N, C-alpha and C positions, 0 to 999 in steps of 0.2 A: 595276526595279530595290529603287528602293525598298519596294515594296509589298512584294516577298518578303523585307526587309530586319526591315519590321515585322512580316512572319506569323514571322517565323521568334522574335519577340522575346516578341511575345505568346505564342509559343509556349513557347519557354523559363519565362516567365514564368508561365506554368500550369502547368507544369513544377515548376518551384520551391514553386510554393505548396502543390503534393501531396508534394512529398515533406515539409517540413514543417509538414503539419496532420498525415502519419503519423508523424513525429519527435518530433510534441508529444502524438500520442495514447500511443507508449511510453514517453515517458517520463511520461506521468501514469500509465501502467496500473503500470509498476514501483516506486513509489513507494512506491504503492491495496499491490502483496504485501509488497513488505519495512515497512513498516508493521503491515500482517494475522502478518508471523511475527515481530515482536518486543511485539507483545501481551501480557504474561504471560498463564498459565496458572493458573485460581483452581481448587482441587482440596476441591466440599464432602460433610460424609461424607452419605450416602442415610438415614440411623435420624433422626440431630438437625440435617442443615438448616445446619450449623455450615463455616465456614474451616476446614481439616486443615493445605491447604502453598499454596506462592505457589511457583509457579514461575518464576520471571524469566530474559528468552531476552535483553532489549536489556542489553549492555554500562554498568554504573552504578545500573543499576535495584535500588533495594535494596526492594521491596513484600514485604509477609509482612502473617499475617491481621488485623494492629493495624492495619495501612498498607495497605488497599485502592486500587491503583490505580483511574481511573474509568470507564476502561475495561479487558474482560477479557474470556474465555474460561472457559465456566465448565465445569465437568468432575467429572462426581458420580463417586464413589469410593466404597465399604466402609468 
C-alpha cells in the first residue's frame, strides 16, 4: 500500500514537471513572437539608401528617421 502511494506521487510529480516545462516553453515563445511583432519597420530608399519612413507598431514608440531604434526590420522601397 505504501509503495503504491509513492508510485502515484512520483508519477504525479513527473506529470506536473512536464506540464511546467510545456507552459514555460509556450510563455517564452509567446513573448518572443510578441516582441518580434512590435519591432518597427524602417523603410530605406533603393536609390539613395537613406531612411524614408519609420513604421511604429508598439504603442508609445515615436521613432523616426532622425531617431532610429536599436532594432528594426529593414524594408527597401522605391
